[in-house]
C-alpha positions, -999 to 999 in steps of 0.1 A, spaced: -572 506 -117 -538 507 -98 -546 505 -61 -546 472 -38 -584 462 -49 -590 459 -84 -615 486 -92 -603 524 -90 -633 545 -80 -625 579 -94 -660 607 -82 -643 633 -115 -647 619 -150 -636 650 -164 -606 650 -146 -592 614 -149 -559 609 -167 -542 579 -167 -500 577 -162 -487 543 -178 -460 527 -154 -428 535 -156 -404 509 -179 -377 486 -168 -351 499 -194 -355 537 -184 -366 541 -144 -366 503 -130 -360 521 -95 -392 547 -99 -419 512 -110 -401 491 -81 -418 521 -60 -450 523 -75 -460 486 -73 -448 487 -35 -472 518 -26 -503 499 -46 -493 465 -29 -513 440 -51 -499 413 -49 -500 383 -77 -498 350 -49 -475 353 -25 -451 377 -49 -454 410 -52 -481 420 -85 -459 426 -115 -480 451 -140 -483 442 -178 -477 465 -204 -513 478 -206 -522 485 -171 -524 525 -159 -525 546 -127 -550 574 -128 -546 614 -115 -564 609 -86 -536 590 -64 -509 618 -72 -508 653 -52 -510 670 -82 -528 650 -105 -497 637 -124 -465 619 -118 -440 656 -114 -405 666 -99 -418 673 -66 -443 640 -58 -437 614 -86 -450 583 -69 -489 573 -66 -493 581 -24 -529 590 -22 -562 568 -21 -542 538 -19 -570 517 -6 -554 494 19 -545 493 56 -514 506 76 -508 526 38 -498 565 50 -473 547 68 -457 535 40 -462 564 18 -442 586 52 -417 559 53 -412 565 12 -415 603 12 -388 602 42 -367 580 17 -367 606 -10 -362 630 10 -329 623 24 -316 609 -8 -307 641 -23 -297 658 4 -264 676 -6 -234 655 12 -214 678 42 -180 680 34 -158 673 62 -130 699 67 -90 699 75 -79 718 104 -39 730 100 -18 741 128 11 767 119 26 753 152 17 724 170 -2 736 206 24 714 231 65 707 221 92 692 238 118 705 253 154 687 264 159 690 298 192 669 300 215 662 268 226 634 259 262 624 273 287 618 243 294 581 235 330 577 224 335 556 197 363 533 197 383 521 168 381 487 158 416 476 148 425 455 117 423 411 136 453 392 123 460 358 127 490 340 120 491 314 88 502 282 108 465 283 130 447 294 102 459 259 81 458 240 115 427 250 122 410 247 75 427 211 86 407 205 112 379 217 95 384 188 69 391 163 91 355 165 111 337 174 77 355 143 60 346 122 93 309 130 90 306 120 58 328 87 64 307 76 86 273 87 64 286 67 41 293 35 62 256 38 70 244 39 38 261 9 31 249 -9 56 215 0 48 224 -11 13 235 -45 24 202 -48 47 179 -40 20 200 -64 -3 197 -94 22 158 -88 27 151 -87 -15 171 -123 -16 153 -134 15 120 -123 1 135 -138 -32 142 -171 -21 112 -173 4 85 -161 -25 97 -199 -49 81 -221 -29 52 -195 -30 51 -189 -60 57 -224 -71 31 -244 -50 -2 -220 -55 -25 -245 -61 -28 -287 -58 -20 -295 -94 10 -276 -91 17 -294 -62 16 -326 -78 34 -318 -114 61 -309 -89 67 -330 -57 38 -359 -69 18 -354 -34 -16 -352 -46 -28 -316 -25 -11 -285 -3 -22 -297 26 -3 -330 22 24 -312 15 19 -294 39 15 -317 72 48 -339 54 67 -308 62 61 -305 96 64 -339 106 102 -340 89 112 -307 97 125 -312 135 149 -335 123 167 -313 99 197 -306 116 226 -297 93 257 -293 120 285 -266 101 314 -260 127 335 -236 109 370 -235 101 392 -255 127 426 -240 113 420 -202 128 402 -199 160 389 -167 155 369 -184 127 355 -212 150 321 -213 155 318 -210 196 288 -227 213 253 -219 212 220 -229 229 197 -226 200 172 -247 176 199 -251 148 230 -246 147 258 -223 115 250 -199 98 217 -187 87 195 -208 61 194 -192 20 162 -209 18 131 -212 39 123 -244 53 95 -254 24 121 -242 -3 146 -267 7 116 -290 13 103 -291 -24 136 -290 -36 145 -329 -22 108 -337 -31 116 -320 -74 134 -353 -86 147 -353 -122 167 -320 -118 201 -315 -119 223 -298 -95 231 -265 -117 195 -268 -127 182 -264 -85 209 -235 -80 198 -210 -109 162 -220 -99 167 -209 -62 197 -189 -66 225 -210 -44 253 -223 -50 257 -258 -58 273 -274 -36 246 -259 -7 219 -279 -35 239 -314 -21 241 -305 17 202 -298 14 195 -322 -3 216 -350 15 205 -332 52 165 -338 40 169 -370 26 186 -379 56 163 -364 83 132 -381 58 153 -412 66 148 -413 101 107 -394 100 95 -419 78 116 -455 84 93 -464 115 65 -469 91 87 -495 65 83 -523 86 78 -562 85 47 -571 99 41 -609 116 21 -638 97 -12 -630 114 -15 -595 106 -8 -603 65 -36 -629 66 -56 -605 84 -55 -573 61 -49 -592 30 -71 -582 2 -101 -608 -13 -81 -614 -49 -53 -624 -32 -74 -651 0 -68 -683 -25 -31 -678 -22 -25 -693 11 12 -692 5 15 -654 -2 36 -633 19 46 -602 0 53 -594 -40 88 -578 -47 103 -564 -74 132 -536 -83 126 -501 -94 160 -482 -109 169 -444 -99 189 -418 -122 212 -400 -107 237 -383 -129 265 -392 -147 299 -402 -128 331 -383 -138 348 -416 -131 345 -442 -160 346 -471 -133 317 -462 -120 296 -449 -149 302 -486 -167 293 -499 -136 259 -478 -127 251 -477 -165 213 -501 -170 205 -511 -202 169 -515 -197 166 -476 -186 198 -466 -210 209 -446 -182 225 -443 -149 212 -458 -120 209 -470 -91 184 -507 -81 167 -509 -51 148 -542 -40 110 -533 -24 86 -559 -9 53 -547 -8 27 -566 11 -7 -577 -2 -26 -545 7 -1 -528 -8 19 -513 23 56 -510 15 76 -541 42 107 -541 28 134 -518 10 168 -530 3 202 -509 3 211 -493 -34 228 -512 -59 251 -504 -89 223 -501 -122 246 -535 -139 237 -558 -110 212 -583 -121 176 -584 -105 183 -619 -96 215 -612 -78 202 -586 -58 176 -609 -49 202 -637 -45 220 -611 -20 
C-alpha cells in the first residue's frame, strides 16, 4: 500500500518493511509531500491517509526514509511520476542552499571631487533700521480700522434683523393660514362651525362671494407722506392679515364675540369688525339677487301638493331674531332687549313662498319692536 493504486506489489518479502506517514503535529510539511508524490485521490480531492496506512520500503531509494532521501520516489505506479519526483527533488535541493551575503564596498575617498572654478561674490548685508511711526498716525489708523469693523458689524446686524422680521412674518402668515385648514378638515367640521352641509359648498360659496370683497384703505390724509398712492392692482390697502378663506370663515362663525375672534385668529378686535362688515356687504351684493318676489303664475306652478287646496296662499311670513352684543348705551340696551329671547336682539321679517324659497327680507328692527308693528310697517 502506498502507491496510486490500492495494491502495492513487492517481490522481495524478506526485505519488506512498512513505514508510517509523518504526523500532522510533528512534520505536516513532509506529510503533504508524501501525499502529493503518492498521488492517490479521493473523489475530486487529494487522498488523506488514515492512521493505519503505511508505505513499503520498495518506494524509498535507501530502503527507508533517510535524511538524504526522505521522500517515496520509486515505483509510484502512475504516469508523469518521474516529472513530479524531479520537481520535488529540485525544490528540496534549492531549499537548503545557504544564502549568499551581499558585501558592501566602502571607498575611503570619492572617485570624483567637485572643484570650485569661480568664487561666489560676496553680498553685502543690509542693515535694517528700526521703523517708527508718529503716535497720531497710529491713532488715526486704529480709529479707521475700528470704524470699518463696526460698520461691517452694523450691516450684518441689520441683515439679521431683516431676516428675523421676514421669518416672523412668514410664521404669522402660516399660523393664520393654518386656522382655516385645521378647523375645516371634514364635512362635519364645516357643519359645526358654519352651518353649511359640506366643505365643497363652503369652497364654492367662498369663490362666488370673494370677488365682491374690496376693503379700500386710503391711509392718513393729514400727512402727505402717509397718503397711499394709486396703484393698478386688484385690491387696495395693506396686505391681508388673514387669508380669504379665514375671513370668510370668520363671518360664518356666528355666536362669538369680537374678542373671541381676535384671540382665535390673532388679530385686533377692530380688524375683526372691518372684516365682518366687508364680507357682510359682499355677501349682500352677491346673494341679494337670489331673494326676489316671483309673479303669481310662478307661485301657483311651484306650489306643493299639500298647499293646492289653499288657493289664496301667497307666502308664509314670520319674524326672526338675531343675537347681538349688549350695547353700552342704556337707551339701546332697553330698545334692543327681547323678553321672548331674554337677550339683546335685532328682529327681521322673513317671507317664504309655498315651495320654501325666501322671497322677502325686511330691514332690521330693534328687538323690543313687536311682530305686529313690523308687519304693519
